[in-house]
LODREN-893186 format. One line per 5 residues: their letters; for each residue x, y, z of C-alpha. Coordinates in Angstrom, 2 decimals, padded with zeros to 5 digits. Example, Ala and Ser with C-alpha at 12.3 -4.5 7.8 and 13.67 -1.06 7.14 Angstrom:
// LODREN-893186
AS = 012.30,-004.50,007.80  013.67,-001.06,007.14
//
This chain:
// LODREN-893186
MPTGA = 014.47,002.91,-007.84  017.58,001.21,-009.26  017.60,002.93,-012.61  020.10,005.26,-014.19  022.85,004.97,-016.72
AVGQI = 024.95,001.91,-017.18  028.50,001.96,-015.91  030.88,003.80,-018.22  033.78,006.21,-018.21  032.68,009.80,-017.73
APEGA = 035.51,012.21,-017.02  034.55,015.52,-015.42  036.62,018.64,-015.78  039.84,018.39,-013.80  039.55,014.64,-013.20
KKSFF = 041.65,012.16,-015.11  040.10,009.15,-013.45  036.64,007.71,-013.96  033.62,009.74,-012.91  032.45,006.96,-010.65
RPDIQ = 033.76,003.68,-009.43  032.23,000.17,-009.21  030.98,000.93,-005.69  027.90,002.41,-007.38  026.88,-001.17,-008.11
GLRTV = 027.53,-002.04,-004.49  025.28,000.81,-003.35  022.57,-000.48,-005.64  022.96,-003.89,-004.04  022.59,-002.51,-000.53
AVVAV = 019.53,-000.55,-001.57  017.66,-003.29,-003.43  018.41,-006.04,-000.90  017.24,-003.78,001.95  013.97,-003.06,000.15
ILDHL = 013.35,-006.73,-000.62  014.09,-007.85,002.94  011.81,-005.18,004.36  008.91,-006.00,002.04  009.31,-009.75,002.45
FGWPV = 010.36,-010.26,006.07  009.63,-006.89,007.65  013.31,-006.64,008.57  015.22,-004.39,008.72  012.44,-002.06,009.76
GGFVG = 013.91,000.80,007.75  014.65,-001.21,004.63  012.30,001.03,002.65  015.01,003.75,002.69  016.73,001.75,-000.04
VDVFF = 014.52,003.74,-002.42  016.10,006.94,-001.11  019.54,005.52,-001.83  018.39,004.82,-005.39  017.16,008.39,-005.79
VISGF = 020.59,009.81,-004.94  022.37,007.37,-007.26  020.02,008.16,-010.12  020.33,011.92,-009.69  024.11,011.59,-009.71
LITGL = 024.37,009.35,-012.77  021.86,011.06,-015.03  023.01,014.59,-014.25  026.61,013.53,-014.90  025.68,012.16,-018.32
LLREH = 023.80,015.33,-019.23  026.70,017.52,-018.14  029.16,015.49,-020.17  026.97,015.62,-023.25  026.63,019.39,-023.01
DKTGT = 030.35,019.86,-022.44  031.14,017.84,-025.58  028.39,019.03,-027.93  027.22,022.34,-026.51  023.65,021.09,-026.16
ISFGG = 021.51,018.24,-024.85  019.83,015.87,-027.26  016.43,015.33,-025.75  015.50,012.78,-028.38  018.59,010.72,-027.58
FYIRR = 018.14,011.18,-023.83  014.54,010.04,-023.73  015.15,007.17,-026.14  017.89,005.94,-023.83  015.53,006.27,-020.87
VKRIM = 012.82,004.31,-022.68  015.30,001.58,-023.66  016.61,001.42,-020.12  013.27,001.44,-018.31  010.33,000.35,-020.41
PAALL = 010.99,-003.18,-021.74  011.40,-004.83,-018.34  008.87,-002.50,-016.70  006.18,-003.32,-019.27  006.95,-007.02,-019.00
VIIVT = 006.37,-006.93,-015.24  003.18,-004.90,-015.64  001.78,-007.29,-018.27  002.63,-010.38,-016.24  001.29,-008.85,-013.02
VGAGY = -002.01,-007.74,-014.55  -002.41,-011.17,-016.19  -001.64,-012.93,-012.93  -004.18,-010.68,-011.22  -006.94,-012.03,-013.45
LFFNS = -005.75,-015.57,-012.71  -005.33,-015.36,-008.94  -007.27,-012.32,-007.69  -010.99,-011.77,-007.38  -012.52,-009.61,-010.10
LRAAQ = -012.49,-006.38,-008.08  -008.84,-006.64,-007.15  -007.92,-007.78,-010.67  -009.60,-004.68,-012.13  -007.80,-002.50,-009.59
TLWDG = -004.49,-004.09,-010.61  -005.25,-003.33,-014.25  -005.75,000.34,-013.44  -002.61,000.31,-011.31  -000.78,-001.04,-014.35
IWATL = -002.12,001.75,-016.57  -000.99,004.42,-014.11  002.41,002.73,-013.79  002.84,002.64,-017.58  002.11,006.36,-017.73
FAANW = 004.75,007.10,-015.05  002.05,008.44,-012.74  001.78,005.68,-010.14  002.89,008.00,-007.33  000.03,010.44,-007.96
HYAIQ = -002.39,007.53,-008.31  -001.55,006.14,-004.87  -001.46,009.59,-003.28  -004.94,010.38,-004.61  -006.19,007.04,-003.29
GTDYF = -004.79,007.88,000.13  -002.54,004.82,000.18  -000.70,004.53,003.48  002.63,002.91,002.65  003.26,002.03,006.31
NAGSA = -000.23,000.88,007.28  -002.13,-000.61,004.37  -005.71,-001.13,005.48  -006.77,-003.02,002.39  -005.29,-005.21,-000.30
ISPLQ = -001.86,-003.97,-001.37  -001.33,-003.43,-005.07  001.37,-005.70,-006.52  002.47,-002.68,-008.58  002.63,-000.21,-005.70
HYWSL = 006.43,-000.09,-005.87  006.23,001.60,-009.30  005.62,004.88,-007.48  009.38,005.43,-007.13  009.99,004.83,-010.84
AVEEQ = 007.30,007.43,-011.55  009.04,009.97,-009.31  012.35,009.45,-011.13  010.88,009.75,-014.60  008.87,012.84,-013.68
FYFIW = 012.08,014.39,-012.41  013.76,013.63,-015.74  010.88,015.09,-017.70  011.75,018.43,-016.09  015.41,018.56,-015.05
PWLML = 017.10,018.23,-018.51  014.96,021.05,-019.89  015.81,023.25,-016.93  019.49,022.48,-017.41  019.32,023.42,-021.09
LIFWI = 017.55,026.68,-020.22  020.32,027.51,-017.76  022.99,026.65,-020.34  021.24,028.87,-022.88  021.04,031.81,-020.47
VGKRR = 024.68,031.45,-019.49  025.70,031.00,-023.13  024.05,034.27,-024.06  026.51,035.99,-021.73  029.71,033.89,-021.90
SSDVL = 029.41,031.15,-024.47  032.70,029.37,-023.73  032.64,029.36,-019.94  031.80,025.73,-019.09  032.67,026.23,-015.44
LAHRA = 030.21,029.10,-015.13  027.51,026.96,-016.72  028.17,024.16,-014.23  028.03,026.61,-011.35  024.73,028.01,-012.58
VGIAM = 023.27,024.50,-012.78  024.57,023.81,-009.27  023.01,026.98,-007.87  019.69,026.17,-009.50  019.73,022.66,-008.09
AVIVV = 020.72,023.91,-004.64  017.65,026.16,-004.66  015.49,023.18,-005.72  016.97,021.00,-002.97  016.33,023.58,-000.26
GSFAW = 012.81,024.33,-001.48  011.89,020.67,-001.91  013.24,019.73,001.52  011.35,022.59,003.16  008.15,021.50,001.42
ALYET = 008.81,017.91,002.45  009.04,018.99,006.09  005.70,020.77,005.85  003.90,018.01,003.94  005.24,015.27,006.21
STNPT = 003.70,016.95,009.22  000.40,017.88,007.55  -000.21,015.36,004.76  002.13,012.38,005.12  000.59,010.32,002.31
WAYFS = 001.23,013.01,-000.27  004.63,013.68,001.26  005.63,010.07,000.74  004.61,009.81,-002.91  005.02,013.34,-004.27
LFTRA = 007.72,014.41,-006.71  007.90,017.78,-005.00  008.76,016.27,-001.61  011.25,013.81,-003.12  013.04,016.03,-005.65
WELGI = 015.64,017.09,-003.06  016.87,013.49,-002.83  017.60,013.27,-006.56  018.89,016.82,-006.29  021.57,015.82,-003.80
GALLA = 022.87,013.31,-006.35  022.72,015.96,-009.07  024.79,018.35,-006.95  027.44,015.65,-006.53  027.66,015.37,-010.31
VIAGS = 028.02,019.13,-010.67  030.95,019.30,-008.22  032.58,016.09,-009.43  035.71,017.98,-010.45  036.20,019.19,-006.89
LARIP = 035.46,015.74,-005.47  038.28,014.38,-007.62  040.71,016.34,-005.41  039.72,014.52,-002.21  042.93,013.06,-000.71
SLARP = 043.29,009.33,-001.17  043.74,008.79,002.55  040.42,010.49,003.30  038.37,008.46,000.83  038.10,005.24,002.89
FLGWI = 036.99,007.20,005.95  034.31,009.08,004.02  033.15,005.85,002.40  032.88,003.97,005.67  031.12,006.85,007.42
GLVGI = 028.58,006.89,004.62  028.17,003.12,004.62  027.67,003.04,008.40  025.12,005.85,008.03  023.17,003.84,005.47
AASLF = 023.29,000.76,007.68  022.13,002.79,010.69  019.22,004.24,008.72  017.96,000.71,008.04  017.33,000.28,011.76
VVNDA = 016.86,003.83,013.05  014.36,005.06,010.47  010.93,003.42,010.74  007.28,004.32,010.41  006.85,004.55,014.18
NGGFP = 009.17,007.57,014.27  007.07,009.59,011.86  008.89,012.39,010.10  009.41,010.54,006.83  010.47,011.54,004.19
APWAA = 011.51,014.70,006.01  013.60,015.00,008.00  014.48,011.32,008.48  015.30,010.57,004.83  018.23,012.94,005.20
LPVLS = 020.17,010.20,006.99  020.26,007.65,004.14  020.45,010.41,001.50  023.47,012.20,002.98  025.12,008.89,003.84
TALVI = 024.76,007.75,000.24  026.20,011.07,-000.89  029.29,010.44,001.24  029.87,007.02,-000.31  029.51,008.41,-003.82
AAGTG = 031.76,011.38,-003.05  034.42,009.06,-001.66  034.53,007.14,-004.93  034.24,010.02,-007.39  037.29,010.88,-009.47
GKQRY = 039.57,008.65,-007.44  040.12,005.06,-006.46  037.91,003.79,-003.69  039.67,001.38,-001.36  038.83,-000.82,001.59
LWPIM = 035.06,-000.57,001.15  034.90,-004.33,000.70  031.23,-004.83,001.74  030.08,-003.13,-001.46  033.09,-003.79,-003.66
NPVTS = 033.17,-007.48,-004.48  031.97,-009.75,-007.30  028.73,-010.65,-005.51  027.57,-007.08,-004.95  028.67,-006.19,-008.48
WIGDI = 026.49,-008.97,-009.91  023.50,-008.05,-007.77  023.99,-004.42,-008.74  023.84,-005.39,-012.41  020.41,-006.98,-011.98
SYSLY = 019.17,-004.53,-009.32  016.58,-002.92,-011.59  015.05,-006.26,-012.51  015.19,-007.31,-008.86  013.30,-004.21,-007.82
IWHFP = 010.49,-004.37,-010.34  009.96,-008.14,-009.96  010.23,-008.51,-006.19  006.94,-006.91,-005.13  004.56,-008.82,-007.44
LIIFG = 006.29,-012.06,-006.48  005.85,-011.24,-002.79  002.19,-010.24,-003.10  001.18,-013.23,-005.23  003.40,-015.66,-003.34
IALFG = 001.96,-014.79,000.06  -001.60,-014.63,-001.30  -001.30,-018.14,-002.74  000.88,-019.95,-000.23  000.81,-017.97,003.01
DDPLV = 003.66,-016.37,004.86  005.42,-019.15,006.74  009.25,-018.94,006.71  009.67,-021.64,004.04  007.39,-019.75,001.66
LGSIF = 009.11,-016.44,002.31  012.53,-017.99,001.77  011.35,-019.55,-001.49  010.02,-016.19,-002.69  013.39,-014.62,-001.90
VLTFA = 015.25,-017.19,-004.01  012.65,-017.04,-006.80  012.99,-013.26,-006.95  016.67,-013.52,-007.81  016.04,-016.28,-010.35
VAWVS = 013.27,-014.40,-012.15  015.21,-011.13,-012.04  018.27,-012.77,-013.60  016.18,-014.31,-016.40  014.52,-010.95,-017.01
YVLVE = 017.87,-009.16,-017.06  019.56,-011.61,-019.42  016.69,-012.05,-021.87  014.94,-008.68,-021.77  016.54,-005.79,-019.91
DPLRR = 020.15,-006.05,-021.05  019.69,-006.96,-024.76  016.93,-004.42,-025.33  018.96,-001.74,-023.57  021.84,-002.43,-025.95
ARWYG = 019.77,-002.72,-029.12  019.84,000.09,-031.72  016.24,001.28,-031.97  017.25,004.33,-033.97  019.96,005.33,-036.39
GRSAH = 022.86,005.84,-033.99  025.56,003.51,-032.76  024.84,001.23,-029.87  025.13,003.14,-026.63  027.15,000.31,-025.11
RRSKK = 029.34,-000.78,-027.96  032.47,-000.73,-025.85  031.06,-002.77,-023.00  032.70,-006.11,-022.46  029.62,-007.64,-020.85
RLFPD = 027.80,-008.68,-023.98  025.08,-011.22,-024.51  024.32,-010.38,-028.13  026.47,-008.81,-030.90  026.37,-005.06,-031.55
GVWTR = 023.62,-003.68,-033.70  019.99,-004.37,-034.24  018.64,-007.64,-032.93  018.64,-010.55,-035.31  015.41,-012.47,-035.78
QEGII = 016.68,-015.19,-033.48  017.60,-012.69,-030.78  014.19,-011.09,-031.04  012.55,-014.45,-030.54  014.68,-015.05,-027.45
GVGAL = 013.87,-011.64,-025.98  010.14,-011.91,-026.58  010.27,-015.49,-025.30  011.24,-014.14,-021.89  007.62,-013.19,-021.39
AVIVA = 006.53,-016.78,-021.91  009.25,-018.05,-019.58  008.28,-015.81,-016.70  004.56,-016.21,-017.27  005.12,-019.96,-017.05
IMSAT = 006.92,-019.51,-013.72  004.06,-017.44,-012.35  001.27,-019.60,-013.78  002.74,-022.85,-012.50  001.66,-021.83,-009.02
AFVSV = -001.96,-022.19,-010.07  -001.73,-025.97,-009.91  -000.68,-026.00,-006.27  -002.38,-022.90,-004.94  -005.64,-024.50,-003.84
EPPAS = -005.60,-025.15,-000.11  -006.34,-028.70,001.01  -010.01,-028.98,001.95  -010.89,-029.04,005.58  -012.22,-032.27,006.92
ASSYK = -015.98,-032.62,007.00  -015.99,-032.41,010.77  -013.56,-029.53,011.20  -016.15,-027.02,012.30  -019.01,-029.18,013.53
RDTTE = -020.95,-027.58,016.29  -020.04,-028.79,019.76  -023.41,-029.89,021.13  -021.97,-030.47,024.58  -021.40,-026.72,024.94
SPTPT = -024.63,-025.57,023.35  -027.26,-028.30,023.54  -029.84,-028.37,020.82  -033.33,-027.60,022.21  -035.67,-030.56,022.39
ADAAS = -039.40,-030.65,021.86  -039.85,-030.63,025.64  -037.63,-027.58,026.06  -038.52,-025.04,023.42  -035.75,-022.59,022.56
TTPEL = -036.12,-018.98,023.59  -033.91,-017.92,020.67  -035.18,-019.78,017.61  -033.89,-017.16,015.15  -030.38,-017.29,016.60
DALQG = -030.45,-021.09,016.69  -031.42,-021.22,013.03  -028.65,-018.79,012.14  -026.11,-020.79,014.15  -027.09,-023.90,012.23
EISAA = -026.48,-022.12,008.93  -023.12,-020.79,010.15  -022.02,-024.28,011.21  -023.03,-025.66,007.83  -021.08,-022.93,006.06
LNTVT = -017.99,-023.72,008.10  -018.18,-027.31,006.87  -018.39,-026.27,003.21  -015.16,-026.89,001.31  -016.10,-025.34,-002.05
WPTNL = -017.66,-022.03,-002.92  -021.43,-022.35,-003.53  -022.47,-021.57,-007.08  -025.68,-019.86,-005.98  -024.30,-017.11,-003.75
TPTMD = -026.44,-013.98,-003.98  -024.75,-011.67,-004.59  -021.65,-013.38,-005.92  -018.46,-012.96,-003.93  -017.12,-010.65,-006.63
DAIAE = -020.23,-008.47,-006.43  -020.23,-008.55,-002.64  -016.69,-007.22,-002.26  -017.52,-004.48,-004.76  -020.40,-003.20,-002.60
DQAPA = -020.31,000.10,-000.77  -020.28,-000.03,003.01  -024.00,000.73,003.11  -026.96,000.75,000.68  -027.31,003.88,-001.45
DIYGC = -030.05,005.51,000.65  -028.02,005.00,003.82  -024.57,005.68,002.37  -025.12,009.43,001.98  -025.90,009.75,005.68
GFVNR = -022.30,008.93,006.56  -020.76,012.16,005.31  -020.61,015.80,006.38  -023.53,017.02,004.27  -026.33,014.99,005.80
DEAGC = -030.05,015.23,005.06  -031.69,014.68,008.45  -035.07,013.70,007.04  -033.42,011.29,004.64  -031.54,009.65,007.51
TWGDP = -034.67,008.84,009.52  -036.64,005.66,008.82  -040.04,004.59,010.11  -042.73,006.89,011.44  -041.10,010.28,012.17
NAAHS = -043.71,010.85,014.89  -043.31,007.40,016.47  -043.36,007.16,020.23  -040.17,005.09,020.33  -036.83,005.64,018.63
IVLVG = -033.38,004.15,018.15  -030.35,006.30,017.31  -027.17,004.84,015.81  -023.80,006.56,016.29  -020.23,005.63,015.46
NSISM = -018.06,004.99,012.43  -018.54,002.90,009.28  -019.49,-000.16,011.36  -022.43,001.86,012.64  -023.42,002.63,009.04
TYVQA = -023.59,-001.10,008.25  -025.90,-001.73,011.23  -028.43,000.82,009.98  -029.69,-001.62,007.34  -029.87,-004.48,009.87
IRSAI = -031.83,-002.51,012.46  -034.01,-000.88,009.81  -034.95,-004.36,008.60  -035.45,-005.50,012.20  -037.93,-002.69,012.85
GTDTG = -039.76,-003.50,009.64  -043.20,-001.93,009.35  -043.73,-001.25,013.05  -045.42,002.14,013.19  -044.43,002.74,016.77
WRIVS = -040.70,002.95,016.04  -038.28,005.08,014.08  -034.52,004.85,013.67  -032.11,007.73,013.06  -028.52,007.44,011.87
WGMFG = -025.96,009.91,013.19  -022.95,007.79,012.29  -020.15,008.93,009.99  -017.60,007.00,007.97  -014.19,007.00,009.66
CPFTD = -015.53,008.81,012.72  -015.49,006.70,015.92  -017.81,007.93,018.67  -015.18,009.48,020.88  -014.20,012.78,022.46
WAVDN = -011.13,013.78,020.46  -010.00,016.15,023.17  -009.59,013.13,025.45  -008.79,010.37,023.00  -005.15,010.78,021.99
INEDR = -004.67,007.40,020.28  -004.93,008.78,016.76  -003.25,011.96,015.60  -005.43,014.82,014.44  -004.41,014.26,010.82
QRPSG = -006.24,010.91,010.91  -009.51,012.45,012.04  -012.00,013.00,009.21  -013.04,016.57,008.55  -016.33,017.33,010.27
CDDRH = -016.03,014.52,012.81  -016.30,016.80,015.86  -019.33,018.57,014.38  -021.06,015.26,013.73  -020.51,014.16,017.33
NQAVD = -021.92,017.44,018.63  -024.94,017.13,016.34  -025.53,013.55,017.44  -025.36,014.42,021.14  -027.70,017.40,020.66
AINSM = -030.18,015.20,018.76  -030.08,012.50,021.44  -030.59,015.02,024.23  -033.46,016.61,022.30  -035.38,013.52,021.19
APDVV = -034.65,011.29,024.22  -034.53,008.01,022.29  -035.22,004.65,023.89  -031.97,003.15,022.60  -028.60,004.44,021.40
VVSGL = -026.60,001.89,019.44  -022.85,002.60,019.47  -020.47,000.91,017.03  -016.84,001.83,016.56  -014.72,003.01,019.50
LSEEG = -011.10,004.00,019.96  -010.43,004.12,023.67  -012.33,003.78,026.90  -011.47,007.33,027.98  -012.59,008.99,024.77
ARAQL = -015.83,006.99,024.53  -016.66,007.53,028.20  -016.15,011.28,027.84  -018.32,011.41,024.74  -021.13,009.33,026.27
SKITT = -021.11,011.51,029.39  -022.43,014.39,027.26  -025.75,012.54,026.85  -028.09,014.00,029.47  -031.11,011.75,028.81
SPRIL = -031.28,008.12,029.90  -031.42,005.86,026.82  -030.39,002.23,026.78  -026.79,002.22,025.51  -025.97,-000.84,023.38
FTPGP = -022.42,-001.49,022.15  -022.53,-003.57,018.95  -019.14,-004.63,017.53  -018.98,-005.69,013.90  -017.84,-009.04,012.50
PTTEN = -014.31,-010.28,013.33  -011.70,-008.77,011.02  -008.96,-011.38,010.78  -009.70,-012.25,007.14  -010.53,-009.91,004.28
PQDCY = -012.45,-011.46,001.34  -010.85,-008.88,-000.93  -007.58,-010.69,-000.23  -008.53,-014.28,000.51  -011.20,-014.87,-002.14
TPTST = -009.69,-015.77,-005.50  -010.67,-018.04,-008.41  -008.45,-020.75,-006.92  -009.23,-020.36,-003.21  -011.54,-022.37,-000.97
PTACV = -013.93,-021.00,001.68  -011.57,-022.14,004.45  -009.08,-019.51,003.28  -011.59,-016.81,004.25  -012.64,-018.16,007.65
STVPA = -012.02,-015.51,010.31  -011.35,-016.22,013.95  -012.60,-014.34,016.98  -009.60,-012.65,018.62  -008.90,-013.13,022.30
DWAAT = -009.30,-009.39,022.91  -012.70,-009.19,021.20  -014.57,-006.03,022.28  -011.87,-005.18,024.82  -012.78,-001.49,024.86
ERKLE = -016.52,-002.14,025.06  -016.02,-004.48,028.03  -014.52,-001.58,029.99  -017.69,000.44,029.42  -020.25,-002.06,030.69
DVGTL = -020.99,000.23,033.64  -022.48,002.78,031.21  -023.99,000.46,028.60  -024.63,-003.11,027.51  -022.17,-005.03,025.37
VDTRP = -024.19,-007.00,022.82  -022.47,-010.30,022.15  -022.60,-010.13,018.36  -020.24,-013.08,017.90  -023.09,-015.61,017.41
WFCAF = -024.43,-013.35,014.63  -021.31,-014.05,012.60  -019.48,-017.04,014.11  -019.83,-020.45,015.69  -017.31,-021.58,018.31
GKCPP = -014.77,-018.94,017.40  -014.89,-019.47,013.61  -016.60,-017.10,011.19  -017.35,-018.21,007.61  -017.21,-015.92,004.55
FVGTI = -020.84,-016.72,003.70  -023.93,-018.09,005.40  -026.46,-020.04,003.39  -026.30,-018.31,000.03  -025.32,-014.88,001.34
PMKID = -021.74,-013.49,001.48  -021.07,-012.11,004.94  -018.52,-009.29,004.42  -017.38,-006.86,001.75  -013.96,-006.45,003.35
SGHMT = -012.29,-007.26,006.64  -014.88,-005.69,008.93  -018.03,-004.56,007.10  -020.97,-006.87,006.46  -022.89,-006.88,003.21
AEYAD = -026.32,-005.30,003.04  -027.76,-008.73,002.25  -026.24,-010.22,005.39  -027.56,-007.28,007.40  -031.02,-008.33,006.25
RIAPV = -030.25,-011.93,007.21  -029.43,-011.09,010.83  -032.34,-008.62,011.18  -034.66,-011.26,012.73  -031.91,-012.20,015.17
IREYL = -031.46,-008.56,016.17  -035.22,-008.17,016.64  -035.23,-011.29,018.77  -032.42,-009.87,020.90  -034.09,-006.47,021.32
TAAGI = -037.36,-008.13,022.36  -035.61,-010.36,024.90  -033.79,-007.27,026.23  -037.12,-005.66,027.06  -037.29,-003.46,024.00
GFPQA = -040.62,-004.85,022.78  -042.36,-004.44,019.44  -046.13,-004.32,019.04  -046.19,-006.37,015.86  -044.04,-008.50,013.61
P = -042.08,-006.74,010.85
//
């Protein structure tokens, strides 16, 4: 996070030259540009390590300021320190949060807008990192809508560090002062020893957490403290760094810069091991660059020492906090073609500069309390010293209106052009409509296909959807009486529907897709007394033999998944059902091994869920059209299930959701999905007659209508 003190002259003991050189701004530039490029273009693949560079810079700058203050005054003014932090961080941060939450209610559906509001509250409280860790957010593989405020996690880590570190420093100074009150060097050494212990402990914990709980490892203060600690250690030994020979400085600087550049391409989510040990590469490389420029003149490091990088470094904080909301909203409204992405890149710099000039810089300089301006000697001034005048206050507050106007202007061009009335008309040459002389054998499916085709030709959202799209995407993945069956503590009687003594039975196994089919098949069975259905599915638990299936690492397997599979197999072997419906597979090998444990001879039906190319939680907004949420059937549809057709039957579920490769977000007046791959309970009821028709045609007869 590109925060920290503003550039100034801070002379450590034994150093006559400045505590740091302008290359700090260059490092900020490298870090923020890498992060923006990664988030916007996905290149360089390791651009996210720019945050680690920021952590080192921040630890270095803030610790240096605290050391200087203690050396001059004999104490640390916590009131002054935290007021400076608030002035430095909060004005621009709050502006971005307010604008982002407001834009969420303009451009997101109600569920996502409410989520963004809560994200904003957590960000304001400097607790965004814990919020995302608790939610199980996977930074590298977001399975749902990404929060436009997700990047505030790094700001939270920094501020949590600075809620603790100054107090610990003061405690150390007090302990040392009790013994040798005038020994500044001893006090610095004690602080350095304490931080070295923190760095070692934090890094060791990061190694453990990365291997066992990578989500918490990524967001936790305790696994990131060592990165800020490395910067703090540099500040403690600044006097020694001032004695680095001038000839050695360019070599150290270039080694560090090359290390940072290498980390942008070497470190990536595919490697695993992040933040430990892989974050050590950008962290130690950044430390080399800072060390090379501490207490002496840095030369020849031209890539980060020029007017352009200096300017970008000045606005790096505003760039960081603005870039992610602009990316999320920009792509959501206009797509991700290269022209859009390039425009977002340019707009990010424009908005960040406006924010810096009108909000961040003047409010950082303003006197909010009785002391002198913290930056009175700075030559880069926009407003005079002292408290803002009325006019200046109007200009600063007006920045909100300026940036809101920039964001809101997109509303007038965000609606996609409507599809032509014939875009998705059914091709009657491929699927002829039955005539009176040739009665259809699938009337329920034909009726559903007609409704799907009509929905694909609809260019505005129907006003009579039941439930509404907002309510649909807020649904659980199964109705309440089915939902509880998808967890470890399962009530067997409560997960059986129909006559418990029925002669015929259907068992459902698999992951969350299986849980959504329970409602559909339960409705298909209806009141038939000769049938019962039993759910042995489990959320997040594909029907696979984990000893064979090595696609997913063990850490991604839900607790209790193996036990549920064993229970399901035992139940199937005991009750000998007529049909086993399997939904949710990982690999052919794992599924085949798991199915081989069934010793009875049920009909095995593989039932894939709806195509997942579009997620209504992302594509449905107050300004969108239904065409934005039309999914397509991928070329590799049911690829794993096709390999298992020697042990079971692949049910072609595509006509249940799609017509000619296109799948609408609603059918008739019923929303189809709650997210990318789970149908609504209402749509499960809608396809129940089609499922019954299929089961009957497949020889699984029913004695009476439901």
